[in-house]
PDB file of N, CA, C and O in Angstrom:
ATOM      1  N   UNK A   1       0.868  -1.124  -0.105  1.00  0.00           N
ATOM      2  CA  UNK A   1       0.093  -0.141  -0.040  1.00  0.00           C
ATOM      3  C   UNK A   1       0.997   1.114   0.070  1.00  0.00           C
ATOM      4  O   UNK A   1       1.893   1.073   0.914  1.00  0.00           O
ATOM      5  N   UNK A   2       0.847   2.321  -0.759  1.00  0.00           N
ATOM      6  CA  UNK A   2       1.532   3.283  -0.760  1.00  0.00           C
ATOM      7  C   UNK A   2       1.262   4.390   0.050  1.00  0.00           C
ATOM      8  O   UNK A   2       0.155   4.399   0.588  1.00  0.00           O
ATOM      9  N   UNK A   3       2.042   5.356   0.267  1.00  0.00           N
ATOM     10  CA  UNK A   3       1.913   6.473   1.178  1.00  0.00           C
ATOM     11  C   UNK A   3       0.552   7.170   0.992  1.00  0.00           C
ATOM     12  O   UNK A   3      -0.238   7.405   1.906  1.00  0.00           O
ATOM     13  N   UNK A   4       0.393   7.446  -0.209  1.00  0.00           N
ATOM     14  CA  UNK A   4      -0.957   8.029  -0.663  1.00  0.00           C
ATOM     15  C   UNK A   4      -2.186   7.265  -0.238  1.00  0.00           C
ATOM     16  O   UNK A   4      -3.142   7.801   0.321  1.00  0.00           O
ATOM     17  N   UNK A   5      -2.108   5.987  -0.533  1.00  0.00           N
ATOM     18  CA  UNK A   5      -3.334   5.064  -0.097  1.00  0.00           C
ATOM     19  C   UNK A   5      -3.342   5.152   1.440  1.00  0.00           C
ATOM     20  O   UNK A   5      -4.458   5.465   1.853  1.00  0.00           O
ATOM     21  N   UNK A   6      -2.585   5.000   2.239  1.00  0.00           N
ATOM     22  CA  UNK A   6      -2.415   4.969   3.682  1.00  0.00           C
ATOM     23  C   UNK A   6      -3.257   6.209   4.401  1.00  0.00           C
ATOM     24  O   UNK A   6      -4.075   6.118   5.316  1.00  0.00           O
ATOM     25  N   UNK A   7      -2.764   7.487   3.646  1.00  0.00           N
ATOM     26  CA  UNK A   7      -3.277   8.713   4.024  1.00  0.00           C
ATOM     27  C   UNK A   7      -4.690   8.774   3.560  1.00  0.00           C
ATOM     28  O   UNK A   7      -5.486   9.440   4.221  1.00  0.00           O
ATOM     29  N   UNK A   8      -5.025   8.236   2.642  1.00  0.00           N
ATOM     30  CA  UNK A   8      -6.607   8.169   2.024  1.00  0.00           C
ATOM     31  C   UNK A   8      -7.377   7.524   3.253  1.00  0.00           C
ATOM     32  O   UNK A   8      -8.307   8.139   3.776  1.00  0.00           O
ATOM     33  N   UNK A   9      -6.967   6.243   3.718  1.00  0.00           N
ATOM     34  CA  UNK A   9      -7.324   5.587   4.330  1.00  0.00           C
ATOM     35  C   UNK A   9      -7.954   6.299   5.804  1.00  0.00           C
ATOM     36  O   UNK A   9      -9.071   6.240   6.316  1.00  0.00           O
ATOM     37  N   UNK A  10      -6.594   7.035   6.239  1.00  0.00           N
ATOM     38  CA  UNK A  10      -6.682   7.707   7.514  1.00  0.00           C
ATOM     39  C   UNK A  10      -7.844   8.611   7.480  1.00  0.00           C
ATOM     40  O   UNK A  10      -8.727   8.540   8.334  1.00  0.00           O
ATOM     41  N   UNK A  11      -7.863   9.398   6.581  1.00  0.00           N
ATOM     42  CA  UNK A  11      -8.705  10.552   6.271  1.00  0.00           C
ATOM     43  C   UNK A  11     -10.123   9.808   5.997  1.00  0.00           C
ATOM     44  O   UNK A  11     -11.074  10.457   6.433  1.00  0.00           O
ATOM     45  N   UNK A  12     -10.418   8.758   5.456  1.00  0.00           N
ATOM     46  CA  UNK A  12     -11.669   8.351   5.398  1.00  0.00           C
ATOM     47  C   UNK A  12     -12.308   7.868   6.960  1.00  0.00           C
ATOM     48  O   UNK A  12     -13.454   8.083   7.358  1.00  0.00           O
ATOM     49  N   UNK A  13     -11.202   7.154   7.701  1.00  0.00           N
ATOM     50  CA  UNK A  13     -11.435   6.772   9.086  1.00  0.00           C
ATOM     51  C   UNK A  13     -11.971   8.198   9.840  1.00  0.00           C
ATOM     52  O   UNK A  13     -13.047   8.245  10.435  1.00  0.00           O
ATOM     53  N   UNK A  14     -11.216   9.142   9.741  1.00  0.00           N
ATOM     54  CA  UNK A  14     -11.655  10.423  10.593  1.00  0.00           C
ATOM     55  C   UNK A  14     -13.043  10.955  10.163  1.00  0.00           C
ATOM     56  O   UNK A  14     -13.838  11.462  10.955  1.00  0.00           O
ATOM     57  N   UNK A  15     -13.271  10.790   8.787  1.00  0.00           N
ATOM     58  CA  UNK A  15     -14.712  11.286   8.204  1.00  0.00           C
ATOM     59  C   UNK A  15     -15.830  10.552   8.819  1.00  0.00           C
ATOM     60  O   UNK A  15     -16.850  11.112   9.220  1.00  0.00           O
ATOM     61  N   UNK A  16     -15.595   9.178   8.890  1.00  0.00           N
ATOM     62  CA  UNK A  16     -16.452   8.220   9.511  1.00  0.00           C
ATOM     63  C   UNK A  16     -16.820   8.751  10.928  1.00  0.00           C
ATOM     64  O   UNK A  16     -17.905   9.025  11.440  1.00  0.00           O
ATOM     65  N   UNK A  17     -15.629   8.796  11.352  1.00  0.00           N
ATOM     66  CA  UNK A  17     -16.027   9.225  13.015  1.00  0.00           C
ATOM     67  C   UNK A  17     -16.849  10.294  12.918  1.00  0.00           C
ATOM     68  O   UNK A  17     -17.968  10.183  13.420  1.00  0.00           O
ATOM     69  N   UNK A  18     -16.506  11.443  12.312  1.00  0.00           N
ATOM     70  CA  UNK A  18     -17.165  12.854  12.405  1.00  0.00           C
ATOM     71  C   UNK A  18     -18.583  12.261  12.027  1.00  0.00           C
ATOM     72  O   UNK A  18     -19.497  12.423  12.836  1.00  0.00           O
ATOM     73  N   UNK A  19     -18.773  11.710  11.069  1.00  0.00           N
ATOM     74  CA  UNK A  19     -20.125  11.095  10.643  1.00  0.00           C
ATOM     75  C   UNK A  19     -20.915  10.498  11.901  1.00  0.00           C
ATOM     76  O   UNK A  19     -22.103  10.795  12.026  1.00  0.00           O
ATOM     77  N   UNK A  20     -20.391   9.797  12.690  1.00  0.00           N
ATOM     78  CA  UNK A  20     -20.898   9.230  13.841  1.00  0.00           C
ATOM     79  C   UNK A  20     -21.261  10.089  14.817  1.00  0.00           C
ATOM     80  O   UNK A  20     -22.196   9.829  15.574  1.00  0.00           O
ATOM     81  N   UNK A  21     -20.614  11.105  14.887  1.00  0.00           N
ATOM     82  CA  UNK A  21     -20.813  12.389  15.819  1.00  0.00           C
ATOM     83  C   UNK A  21     -21.741  13.174  15.377  1.00  0.00           C
ATOM     84  O   UNK A  21     -22.352  13.780  16.258  1.00  0.00           O
ATOM     85  N   UNK A  22     -22.098  13.396  14.148  1.00  0.00           N
ATOM     86  CA  UNK A  22     -23.179  13.878  13.704  1.00  0.00           C
ATOM     87  C   UNK A  22     -24.529  13.259  13.991  1.00  0.00           C
ATOM     88  O   UNK A  22     -25.541  13.829  14.400  1.00  0.00           O
ATOM     89  N   UNK A  23     -24.349  11.977  13.697  1.00  0.00           N
ATOM     90  CA  UNK A  23     -25.459  11.134  14.014  1.00  0.00           C
ATOM     91  C   UNK A  23     -25.983  11.147  15.336  1.00  0.00           C
ATOM     92  O   UNK A  23     -27.195  11.115  15.550  1.00  0.00           O
ATOM     93  N   UNK A  24     -25.130  11.191  16.225  1.00  0.00           N
ATOM     94  CA  UNK A  24     -25.314  11.200  17.720  1.00  0.00           C
ATOM     95  C   UNK A  24     -25.804  12.694  18.179  1.00  0.00           C
ATOM     96  O   UNK A  24     -26.460  12.752  19.219  1.00  0.00           O
ATOM     97  N   UNK A  25     -25.578  13.689  17.597  1.00  0.00           N
ATOM     98  CA  UNK A  25     -26.112  15.165  17.441  1.00  0.00           C
ATOM     99  C   UNK A  25     -27.523  14.931  16.957  1.00  0.00           C
ATOM    100  O   UNK A  25     -28.418  15.269  17.733  1.00  0.00           O
ATOM    101  N   UNK A  26     -27.886  14.364  15.703  1.00  0.00           N
ATOM    102  CA  UNK A  26     -29.266  14.270  15.446  1.00  0.00           C
ATOM    103  C   UNK A  26     -30.081  13.510  16.436  1.00  0.00           C
ATOM    104  O   UNK A  26     -31.221  13.858  16.742  1.00  0.00           O
ATOM    105  N   UNK A  27     -29.397  12.325  16.999  1.00  0.00           N
ATOM    106  CA  UNK A  27     -30.335  11.543  17.674  1.00  0.00           C
ATOM    107  C   UNK A  27     -30.764  12.288  19.018  1.00  0.00           C
ATOM    108  O   UNK A  27     -31.861  12.208  19.572  1.00  0.00           O
ATOM    109  N   UNK A  28     -29.430  13.177  19.499  1.00  0.00           N
ATOM    110  CA  UNK A  28     -29.843  14.209  20.900  1.00  0.00           C
ATOM    111  C   UNK A  28     -30.748  14.862  20.470  1.00  0.00           C
ATOM    112  O   UNK A  28     -31.720  14.909  21.225  1.00  0.00           O
ATOM    113  N   UNK A  29     -30.864  15.594  19.206  1.00  0.00           N
ATOM    114  CA  UNK A  29     -31.981  16.649  19.175  1.00  0.00           C
ATOM    115  C   UNK A  29     -33.141  15.813  18.862  1.00  0.00           C
ATOM    116  O   UNK A  29     -34.126  16.294  19.422  1.00  0.00           O
ATOM    117  N   UNK A  30     -33.392  14.897  18.285  1.00  0.00           N
ATOM    118  CA  UNK A  30     -34.777  14.101  18.058  1.00  0.00           C
ATOM    119  C   UNK A  30     -35.208  13.716  19.263  1.00  0.00           C
ATOM    120  O   UNK A  30     -36.437  13.680  19.325  1.00  0.00           O
ATOM    121  N   UNK A  31     -34.543  13.360  20.426  1.00  0.00           N
ATOM    122  CA  UNK A  31     -34.992  12.783  21.591  1.00  0.00           C
ATOM    123  C   UNK A  31     -34.965  13.930  22.649  1.00  0.00           C
ATOM    124  O   UNK A  31     -35.271  13.679  23.815  1.00  0.00           O
ATOM    125  N   UNK A  32     -34.561  15.325  22.214  1.00  0.00           N
ATOM    126  CA  UNK A  32     -34.812  16.246  23.063  1.00  0.00           C
ATOM    127  C   UNK A  32     -34.221  16.173  24.346  1.00  0.00           C
ATOM    128  O   UNK A  32     -34.760  16.389  25.431  1.00  0.00           O
ATOM    129  N   UNK A  33     -32.864  15.792  24.063  1.00  0.00           N
ATOM    130  CA  UNK A  33     -32.045  15.441  25.459  1.00  0.00           C
ATOM    131  C   UNK A  33     -31.492  17.081  25.823  1.00  0.00           C
ATOM    132  O   UNK A  33     -31.657  18.103  25.158  1.00  0.00           O
ATOM    133  N   UNK A  34     -30.948  16.934  26.829  1.00  0.00           N
ATOM    134  CA  UNK A  34     -30.339  18.443  27.659  1.00  0.00           C
ATOM    135  C   UNK A  34     -29.503  19.119  26.574  1.00  0.00           C
ATOM    136  O   UNK A  34     -28.785  18.525  25.770  1.00  0.00           O
ATOM    137  N   UNK A  35     -29.685  20.418  26.653  1.00  0.00           N
ATOM    138  CA  UNK A  35     -29.083  21.272  25.874  1.00  0.00           C
ATOM    139  C   UNK A  35     -27.400  21.136  26.070  1.00  0.00           C
ATOM    140  O   UNK A  35     -26.614  21.242  25.129  1.00  0.00           O
ATOM    141  N   UNK A  36     -27.094  20.940  27.155  1.00  0.00           N
ATOM    142  CA  UNK A  36     -25.643  20.816  27.788  1.00  0.00           C
ATOM    143  C   UNK A  36     -25.022  19.617  26.928  1.00  0.00           C
ATOM    144  O   UNK A  36     -23.961  19.676  26.308  1.00  0.00           O
ATOM    145  N   UNK A  37     -25.871  18.534  27.007  1.00  0.00           N
ATOM    146  CA  UNK A  37     -25.351  17.300  26.106  1.00  0.00           C
ATOM    147  C   UNK A  37     -25.251  17.548  24.859  1.00  0.00           C
ATOM    148  O   UNK A  37     -24.314  17.035  24.247  1.00  0.00           O
ATOM    149  N   UNK A  38     -26.071  18.289  24.258  1.00  0.00           N
ATOM    150  CA  UNK A  38     -26.205  18.512  22.838  1.00  0.00           C
ATOM    151  C   UNK A  38     -24.874  19.514  22.464  1.00  0.00           C
ATOM    152  O   UNK A  38     -24.289  19.349  21.394  1.00  0.00           O
ATOM    153  N   UNK A  39     -24.464  20.511  23.380  1.00  0.00           N
ATOM    154  CA  UNK A  39     -23.463  21.172  23.112  1.00  0.00           C
ATOM    155  C   UNK A  39     -22.000  20.639  23.244  1.00  0.00           C
ATOM    156  O   UNK A  39     -21.057  21.127  22.621  1.00  0.00           O
ATOM    157  N   UNK A  40     -21.906  19.658  24.056  1.00  0.00           N
ATOM    158  CA  UNK A  40     -20.669  18.920  24.135  1.00  0.00           C
ATOM    159  C   UNK A  40     -20.768  17.895  22.832  1.00  0.00           C
ATOM    160  O   UNK A  40     -19.786  17.615  22.146  1.00  0.00           O
ATOM    161  N   UNK A  41     -21.794  17.499  22.651  1.00  0.00           N
ATOM    162  CA  UNK A  41     -21.551  16.694  21.157  1.00  0.00           C
ATOM    163  C   UNK A  41     -21.133  17.553  19.945  1.00  0.00           C
ATOM    164  O   UNK A  41     -20.255  17.138  19.189  1.00  0.00           O
ATOM    165  N   UNK A  42     -21.633  18.528  19.777  1.00  0.00           N
ATOM    166  CA  UNK A  42     -21.426  19.727  18.885  1.00  0.00           C
ATOM    167  C   UNK A  42     -19.981  19.977  19.285  1.00  0.00           C
ATOM    168  O   UNK A  42     -19.151  19.764  18.401  1.00  0.00           O
ATOM    169  N   UNK A  43     -19.621  20.315  20.249  1.00  0.00           N
ATOM    170  CA  UNK A  43     -18.044  20.686  20.420  1.00  0.00           C
ATOM    171  C   UNK A  43     -16.989  19.457  19.897  1.00  0.00           C
ATOM    172  O   UNK A  43     -15.937  19.607  19.274  1.00  0.00           O
ATOM    173  N   UNK A  44     -17.683  18.066  20.402  1.00  0.00           N
ATOM    174  CA  UNK A  44     -16.817  16.964  19.600  1.00  0.00           C
ATOM    175  C   UNK A  44     -16.884  17.031  18.263  1.00  0.00           C
ATOM    176  O   UNK A  44     -15.797  16.728  17.771  1.00  0.00           O
ATOM    177  N   UNK A  45     -17.768  17.321  17.403  1.00  0.00           N
ATOM    178  CA  UNK A  45     -18.151  17.317  16.049  1.00  0.00           C
ATOM    179  C   UNK A  45     -16.992  18.521  15.563  1.00  0.00           C
ATOM    180  O   UNK A  45     -16.191  18.302  14.654  1.00  0.00           O
ATOM    181  N   UNK A  46     -17.042  19.731  16.273  1.00  0.00           N
ATOM    182  CA  UNK A  46     -16.152  20.865  15.712  1.00  0.00           C
ATOM    183  C   UNK A  46     -14.799  20.321  16.015  1.00  0.00           C
ATOM    184  O   UNK A  46     -13.993  20.705  15.167  1.00  0.00           O
ATOM    185  N   UNK A  47     -14.188  19.443  17.069  1.00  0.00           N
ATOM    186  CA  UNK A  47     -13.279  19.213  17.218  1.00  0.00           C
ATOM    187  C   UNK A  47     -12.547  18.176  16.041  1.00  0.00           C
ATOM    188  O   UNK A  47     -11.390  18.221  15.621  1.00  0.00           O
ATOM    189  N   UNK A  48     -13.590  17.288  15.695  1.00  0.00           N
ATOM    190  CA  UNK A  48     -13.541  16.138  14.546  1.00  0.00           C
ATOM    191  C   UNK A  48     -13.207  16.754  13.200  1.00  0.00           C
ATOM    192  O   UNK A  48     -12.378  16.281  12.423  1.00  0.00           O
ATOM    193  N   UNK A  49     -13.978  17.930  12.976  1.00  0.00           N
ATOM    194  CA  UNK A  49     -13.930  18.502  11.600  1.00  0.00           C
ATOM    195  C   UNK A  49     -12.739  19.114  11.684  1.00  0.00           C
ATOM    196  O   UNK A  49     -12.006  18.789  10.750  1.00  0.00           O
ATOM    197  N   UNK A  50     -12.162  20.027  12.591  1.00  0.00           N
ATOM    198  CA  UNK A  50     -10.698  20.414  12.860  1.00  0.00           C
ATOM    199  C   UNK A  50      -9.746  19.659  12.543  1.00  0.00           C
ATOM    200  O   UNK A  50      -8.899  19.999  11.716  1.00  0.00           O
ATOM    201  N   UNK A  51      -9.741  18.372  13.230  1.00  0.00           N
ATOM    202  CA  UNK A  51      -8.775  17.487  13.058  1.00  0.00           C
ATOM    203  C   UNK A  51      -8.860  16.860  11.544  1.00  0.00           C
ATOM    204  O   UNK A  51      -7.822  16.507  10.984  1.00  0.00           O
ATOM    205  N   UNK A  52      -9.784  16.771  11.081  1.00  0.00           N
ATOM    206  CA  UNK A  52      -9.926  16.106   9.647  1.00  0.00           C
ATOM    207  C   UNK A  52      -9.399  17.154   8.810  1.00  0.00           C
ATOM    208  O   UNK A  52      -8.823  16.708   7.818  1.00  0.00           O
ATOM    209  N   UNK A  53      -9.420  18.659   8.923  1.00  0.00           N
ATOM    210  CA  UNK A  53      -9.002  19.504   8.255  1.00  0.00           C
ATOM    211  C   UNK A  53      -7.582  19.518   8.050  1.00  0.00           C
ATOM    212  O   UNK A  53      -6.931  19.431   7.009  1.00  0.00           O
ATOM    213  N   UNK A  54      -7.135  19.678   9.566  1.00  0.00           N
ATOM    214  CA  UNK A  54      -5.606  19.560   9.948  1.00  0.00           C
ATOM    215  C   UNK A  54      -4.914  18.462   9.177  1.00  0.00           C
ATOM    216  O   UNK A  54      -3.812  18.719   8.691  1.00  0.00           O
ATOM    217  N   UNK A  55      -5.413  17.336   9.023  1.00  0.00           N
ATOM    218  CA  UNK A  55      -5.148  16.187   8.601  1.00  0.00           C
ATOM    219  C   UNK A  55      -4.855  16.479   6.865  1.00  0.00           C
ATOM    220  O   UNK A  55      -3.766  16.125   6.416  1.00  0.00           O
ATOM    221  N   UNK A  56      -5.730  17.041   6.072  1.00  0.00           N
ATOM    222  CA  UNK A  56      -5.720  17.230   4.914  1.00  0.00           C
ATOM    223  C   UNK A  56      -4.732  18.483   4.576  1.00  0.00           C
ATOM    224  O   UNK A  56      -3.972  18.481   3.608  1.00  0.00           O
ATOM    225  N   UNK A  57      -4.842  19.487   5.451  1.00  0.00           N
ATOM    226  CA  UNK A  57      -3.816  20.346   5.065  1.00  0.00           C
ATOM    227  C   UNK A  57      -2.396  19.852   5.247  1.00  0.00           C
ATOM    228  O   UNK A  57      -1.511  20.270   4.500  1.00  0.00           O
ATOM    229  N   UNK A  58      -2.127  18.922   6.273  1.00  0.00           N
ATOM    230  CA  UNK A  58      -0.654  18.268   6.354  1.00  0.00           C
ATOM    231  C   UNK A  58      -0.431  17.595   5.266  1.00  0.00           C
ATOM    232  O   UNK A  58       0.644  17.724   4.680  1.00  0.00           O
ATOM    233  N   UNK A  59      -1.424  16.751   4.804  1.00  0.00           N
ATOM    234  CA  UNK A  59      -1.036  15.850   3.573  1.00  0.00           C
ATOM    235  C   UNK A  59      -0.916  16.627   2.212  1.00  0.00           C
ATOM    236  O   UNK A  59      -0.342  16.096   1.260  1.00  0.00           O
ATOM    237  N   UNK A  60      -1.531  18.056   2.109  1.00  0.00           N
ATOM    238  CA  UNK A  60      -1.414  18.801   1.169  1.00  0.00           C
ATOM    239  C   UNK A  60      -0.059  19.546   1.027  1.00  0.00           C
ATOM    240  O   UNK A  60       0.562  19.855   0.010  1.00  0.00           O
ATOM    241  N   UNK A  61       0.174  19.713   2.126  1.00  0.00           N
ATOM    242  CA  UNK A  61       1.722  20.346   2.488  1.00  0.00           C
ATOM    243  C   UNK A  61       2.886  19.245   2.008  1.00  0.00           C
ATOM    244  O   UNK A  61       3.878  19.381   1.293  1.00  0.00           O
ATOM    245  N   UNK A  62       2.375  18.193   2.657  1.00  0.00           N
ATOM    246  CA  UNK A  62       3.439  17.323   2.316  1.00  0.00           C
ATOM    247  C   UNK A  62       3.878  16.989   0.993  1.00  0.00           C
ATOM    248  O   UNK A  62       5.011  17.117   0.529  1.00  0.00           O
ATOM    249  N   UNK A  63       2.533  16.412   0.276  1.00  0.00           N
ATOM    250  CA  UNK A  63       2.729  16.000  -0.956  1.00  0.00           C
ATOM    251  C   UNK A  63       2.590  17.232  -2.049  1.00  0.00           C
ATOM    252  O   UNK A  63       2.748  16.827  -3.201  1.00  0.00           O
ATOM    253  N   UNK A  64       2.422  18.143  -1.976  1.00  0.00           N
ATOM    254  CA  UNK A  64       2.047  19.263  -2.856  1.00  0.00           C
ATOM    255  C   UNK A  64       3.218  20.390  -2.611  1.00  0.00           C
ATOM    256  O   UNK A  64       3.713  21.036  -3.535  1.00  0.00           O
ATOM    257  N   UNK A  65       3.506  20.500  -1.540  1.00  0.00           N
ATOM    258  CA  UNK A  65       4.774  21.883  -1.346  1.00  0.00           C
ATOM    259  C   UNK A  65       6.144  21.237  -0.885  1.00  0.00           C
ATOM    260  O   UNK A  65       7.210  21.770  -1.192  1.00  0.00           O
ATOM    261  N   UNK A  66       6.080  19.970  -0.074  1.00  0.00           N
ATOM    262  CA  UNK A  66       7.606  19.417   0.058  1.00  0.00           C
ATOM    263  C   UNK A  66       7.935  18.566  -0.744  1.00  0.00           C
ATOM    264  O   UNK A  66       8.891  18.787  -1.487  1.00  0.00           O
ATOM    265  N   UNK A  67       7.155  17.235  -0.812  1.00  0.00           N
ATOM    266  CA  UNK A  67       7.826  16.005  -1.246  1.00  0.00           C
ATOM    267  C   UNK A  67       7.498  15.949  -3.088  1.00  0.00           C
ATOM    268  O   UNK A  67       6.343  15.894  -3.510  1.00  0.00           O
ATOM    269  N   UNK A  68       8.324  15.966  -3.720  1.00  0.00           N
ATOM    270  CA  UNK A  68       8.076  16.078  -5.125  1.00  0.00           C
ATOM    271  C   UNK A  68       7.260  16.834  -5.836  1.00  0.00           C
ATOM    272  O   UNK A  68       6.554  16.426  -6.758  1.00  0.00           O
ATOM    273  N   UNK A  69       7.351  18.289  -5.313  1.00  0.00           N
ATOM    274  CA  UNK A  69       6.619  19.359  -5.832  1.00  0.00           C
ATOM    275  C   UNK A  69       7.593  19.967  -6.978  1.00  0.00           C
ATOM    276  O   UNK A  69       8.789  19.674  -6.985  1.00  0.00           O
ATOM    277  N   UNK A  70       7.033  20.812  -7.927  1.00  0.00           N
ATOM    278  CA  UNK A  70       7.964  21.312  -8.992  1.00  0.00           C
ATOM    279  C   UNK A  70       8.721  22.358  -8.058  1.00  0.00           C
ATOM    280  O   UNK A  70       9.949  22.334  -8.126  1.00  0.00           O
ATOM    281  N   UNK A  71       8.135  23.261  -7.208  1.00  0.00           N
ATOM    282  CA  UNK A  71       8.677  24.294  -6.352  1.00  0.00           C
ATOM    283  C   UNK A  71       8.730  23.844  -4.948  1.00  0.00           C
ATOM    284  O   UNK A  71       7.830  24.151  -4.166  1.00  0.00           O
ATOM    285  N   UNK A  72       9.548  23.270  -4.661  1.00  0.00           N
ATOM    286  CA  UNK A  72       9.371  22.402  -3.219  1.00  0.00           C
ATOM    287  C   UNK A  72       9.927  23.914  -2.245  1.00  0.00           C
ATOM    288  O   UNK A  72      10.674  24.837  -2.572  1.00  0.00           O
ATOM    289  N   UNK A  73       9.249  23.661  -1.091  1.00  0.00           N
ATOM    290  CA  UNK A  73       9.835  24.626   0.006  1.00  0.00           C
ATOM    291  C   UNK A  73      10.665  23.677   1.004  1.00  0.00           C
ATOM    292  O   UNK A  73      10.549  22.456   1.112  1.00  0.00           O
ATOM    293  N   UNK A  74      11.409  24.412   1.608  1.00  0.00           N
ATOM    294  CA  UNK A  74      12.363  23.622   2.560  1.00  0.00           C
ATOM    295  C   UNK A  74      11.558  22.689   3.485  1.00  0.00           C
ATOM    296  O   UNK A  74      10.519  23.090   4.010  1.00  0.00           O
ATOM    297  N   UNK A  75      11.986  21.568   3.667  1.00  0.00           N
ATOM    298  CA  UNK A  75      11.655  20.487   4.697  1.00  0.00           C
ATOM    299  C   UNK A  75      11.076  21.083   6.145  1.00  0.00           C
ATOM    300  O   UNK A  75      10.010  20.833   6.708  1.00  0.00           O
ATOM    301  N   UNK A  76      12.223  22.004   6.561  1.00  0.00           N
ATOM    302  CA  UNK A  76      11.814  22.583   7.833  1.00  0.00           C
ATOM    303  C   UNK A  76      10.790  23.703   7.849  1.00  0.00           C
ATOM    304  O   UNK A  76      10.125  24.049   8.826  1.00  0.00           O
ATOM    305  N   UNK A  77      10.760  24.204   6.665  1.00  0.00           N
ATOM    306  CA  UNK A  77       9.439  25.229   6.593  1.00  0.00           C
ATOM    307  C   UNK A  77       8.134  24.294   6.696  1.00  0.00           C
ATOM    308  O   UNK A  77       7.105  24.468   7.349  1.00  0.00           O
ATOM    309  N   UNK A  78       8.476  23.342   5.920  1.00  0.00           N
ATOM    310  CA  UNK A  78       6.984  22.576   5.710  1.00  0.00           C
ATOM    311  C   UNK A  78       6.682  22.200   7.204  1.00  0.00           C
ATOM    312  O   UNK A  78       5.612  22.500   7.734  1.00  0.00           O
ATOM    313  N   UNK A  79       7.667  21.539   7.840  1.00  0.00           N
ATOM    314  CA  UNK A  79       7.259  21.251   9.316  1.00  0.00           C
ATOM    315  C   UNK A  79       6.579  22.007  10.142  1.00  0.00           C
ATOM    316  O   UNK A  79       5.613  21.740  10.857  1.00  0.00           O
ATOM    317  N   UNK A  80       7.348  23.270   9.930  1.00  0.00           N
ATOM    318  CA  UNK A  80       6.748  24.401  10.704  1.00  0.00           C
ATOM    319  C   UNK A  80       5.456  24.921  10.441  1.00  0.00           C
ATOM    320  O   UNK A  80       4.679  25.225  11.346  1.00  0.00           O
ATOM    321  N   UNK A  81       5.147  25.057   9.006  1.00  0.00           N
ATOM    322  CA  UNK A  81       3.867  25.131   8.585  1.00  0.00           C
ATOM    323  C   UNK A  81       2.558  24.247   9.034  1.00  0.00           C
ATOM    324  O   UNK A  81       1.444  24.642   9.377  1.00  0.00           O
ATOM    325  N   UNK A  82       3.105  22.848   8.906  1.00  0.00           N
ATOM    326  CA  UNK A  82       2.076  21.847   9.621  1.00  0.00           C
ATOM    327  C   UNK A  82       1.906  22.060  11.256  1.00  0.00           C
ATOM    328  O   UNK A  82       0.778  21.977  11.743  1.00  0.00           O
ATOM    329  N   UNK A  83       2.900  22.299  11.975  1.00  0.00           N
ATOM    330  CA  UNK A  83       2.780  22.585  13.231  1.00  0.00           C
ATOM    331  C   UNK A  83       1.965  24.017  13.460  1.00  0.00           C
ATOM    332  O   UNK A  83       1.041  24.056  14.272  1.00  0.00           O
ATOM    333  N   UNK A  84       2.279  24.955  12.852  1.00  0.00           N
ATOM    334  CA  UNK A  84       1.258  26.240  12.867  1.00  0.00           C
ATOM    335  C   UNK A  84      -0.167  25.995  12.484  1.00  0.00           C
ATOM    336  O   UNK A  84      -1.075  26.633  13.017  1.00  0.00           O
ATOM    337  N   UNK A  85      -0.350  25.217  11.703  1.00  0.00           N
ATOM    338  CA  UNK A  85      -1.801  24.837  11.105  1.00  0.00           C
ATOM    339  C   UNK A  85      -2.245  23.887  12.331  1.00  0.00           C
ATOM    340  O   UNK A  85      -3.240  24.281  12.938  1.00  0.00           O
ATOM    341  N   UNK A  86      -1.724  22.844  12.723  1.00  0.00           N
ATOM    342  CA  UNK A  86      -2.592  21.839  14.008  1.00  0.00           C
ATOM    343  C   UNK A  86      -2.587  22.951  15.394  1.00  0.00           C
ATOM    344  O   UNK A  86      -3.385  22.838  16.325  1.00  0.00           O
ATOM    345  N   UNK A  87      -1.638  23.911  15.320  1.00  0.00           N
ATOM    346  CA  UNK A  87      -1.850  24.619  16.739  1.00  0.00           C
ATOM    347  C   UNK A  87      -3.126  25.537  16.476  1.00  0.00           C
ATOM    348  O   UNK A  87      -3.876  25.733  17.432  1.00  0.00           O
ATOM    349  N   UNK A  88      -3.419  26.112  15.243  1.00  0.00           N
ATOM    350  CA  UNK A  88      -4.545  27.025  15.019  1.00  0.00           C
ATOM    351  C   UNK A  88      -5.829  26.273  14.958  1.00  0.00           C
ATOM    352  O   UNK A  88      -6.910  26.856  15.046  1.00  0.00           O
ATOM    353  N   UNK A  89      -5.716  24.919  14.801  1.00  0.00           N
ATOM    354  CA  UNK A  89      -7.110  24.136  14.519  1.00  0.00           C
ATOM    355  C   UNK A  89      -7.483  23.554  15.941  1.00  0.00           C
ATOM    356  O   UNK A  89      -8.575  23.071  16.241  1.00  0.00           O
ATOM    357  N   UNK A  90      -6.527  23.670  16.653  1.00  0.00           N
ATOM    358  CA  UNK A  90      -6.987  22.985  18.138  1.00  0.00           C
ATOM    359  C   UNK A  90      -8.128  23.629  18.828  1.00  0.00           C
ATOM    360  O   UNK A  90      -8.522  23.192  19.910  1.00  0.00           O
TER     361      UNK A  90
END
């Protein structure tokens, strides 16, 4: 399995987790559960989406800006950019 295929599987697993979290929000709203619980579920969804976005951005940086790109950026700069993205998406 290539690195690209492994990354794709990883992203799809994250997406399925977010979908499960959204299903939990829907069940909570349908059952008219406590607003505090619904807010906690929504916060989990937001965290999941941010994590997915971070992974997609990291993959983009690694595969399109650093490794094998026509105009590569320095590997140190790529790592700094990835760290920055992860810090802002937490």
